[in-house]
Every structure is written in structure tokens, then in C-alpha cells.
N, C-alpha and C positions, 0 to 999 in steps of 0.2 A: 352580176345580178341581171336576170331577165324578167322584166316587169310585164311585158306584153303577152306572156304565155296564156293569160286568161282573156285575151282580146277576143271580142265577138266578131268573127269573120262573116260579114254579110255580103250580099251582092253589091250594095253601095260601097262598102269598104274595098272590095275587089276592083270596082270601077275606078275608085280613086287611085289605087296602086297602079292600075293600067294607065291612067292619065299621067302618073308620075313617071312611068317608064317612057311614055311618049315624049314628055318634056325633057327627060335626060337625053333622048336621041335628037333633040332639036339643036340648031346651031348655037343658041345662047349658052348651052351647057357644055360646049366643047372643052372648056378648061377643066370641068369635072372628069370628063372622059380621058383627058390627058393625064390626070392624076393616076389613072389605072396603069400607066406605063411604069410607075414606080410603086408596085404593090407593097414593098417593104415599108415605105414611108407612109402609105395610105391604107394600112391593113383594115382599119375600121370601115372605110368606104367599101372595100372589097367584101368584107363580111356582111355589111348591110345590104349590098346588092345581091349577094347569095341568099340572104334571108328573104328578100323580096321575091326572088326567083322561086324559093320553096313555097311561098304563099300563093303564087299565081297558078291558076289552072292553065293547062297547055293551050294557050291562045296565041295570037299574033304577038302580043306584048311579051309573053313567055319566051317565044322563039327569038325575038329581037334581043332580049336581055341575055338569054343563054348564048347567043352568038357573040355578043359583046364580051361576056365573061370568058368565053373560050379563047378570046384574043389575048388575054393577059397571061403573063408567065405564071407557072404553078407556084403558089405560095409555099407549099410544103418543101419544094426543092430548093427554095431560097434560103432556108435555115432560119435562125432566130432573128427577131427584129433588129434593125440597124440602130445601134446606140446613138450614133451621131444624129439621126433623124429625130430621136426623142429629146436630145439635148437642145435641138434648134428651137423647140417650143418654149415660149416665154413662161417661166415659172410664176412670174408676177400675174400674168393673165389668168392662169389656171387657179392660182390661189384666191383670186377675187371672185370666182364663181361659187355660189352657194348651192352645191349639188343637192343637199338635203331639201332645200326650199324648192328646187326644180323638180325633184322627185315627188314631193308632196303636191305640187301644182299639177304634175302629170297625172297622178293618181286621182286627184279631185276632178280634173277634166274628163278622165275616163268614166268616173262614177256619174258625173253630170250627163255625159253623153248616153250612158246606159240607162239612166233614169228617164231621159227625154225620149229615147227610142222605145222604152217599155210600153207606155200608153199607146204609141203608134202601132206596135205589134198587137196589142190587146184589141184595139179598134178594128184592125185588119182581120183578125181571127174571128171577131164577133159578126162581121159582115158576111162571112162565108157560110 
């Protein structure tokens, strides 16, 4: 399920994504970048980074992220996901997460953000 398809991509949103890419390149997130050495075990991370790449305009952050993703092995050439990697995850932890509640919270947060930004856009348009 892809929930963010109706996401309002604004300049502010793109600035936040740009900051996220800058953070990922900082030394504190070295462990995240090291996960890219095992793309079969961390497919969701790789797919998420490619999703961010597709959102970004071709700026410095785009180039940095593209170079980072070019360094990882081709996922398609690796074949199906590693069964052992999936078995390593704790089923107890996954079963304790209420995904329906998280999805509802995510949608409510998006709606609140859209509602909060709507008057700001209306005020900005009326000043022009």
C-alpha cells in the first residue's frame, strides 16, 4: 500500500528531504549507510532511498544520494529476498505493532498538516 501518493510536494517538503539526505551523509548515520552493503537484508531501506531520490529535484542532495545508491549492488541481480534475513526478525516484536493504528495516525497527521497549510496558502495568495 502506498499512502503518500497524494502527498503535497511543496518547497518546504523538498527542503526537509534535502536536509534528510544531508543527515544521512553525516558521520552519525554511518551505520545506516553500512546497511546498504547488504541490500537483500535491507531492501526497504534501499527502496525508501530510491523513493526519496525520485522526489528530489536535481540538486546537490540528488547528486549525493544518486552517487550513494550507485555504490550498492544491483538488487535485481541479487534475486529473491534472503529467507534467513526475514527469519532473523523477531515475530514477537512485529506482532506487537498495531499497524492499523499507525496508519490511522499517519493519515490524521497528514490531514492536520494539510488543514494547517491551507489557510497559510490562502493568506499568501490574497496578499498578491
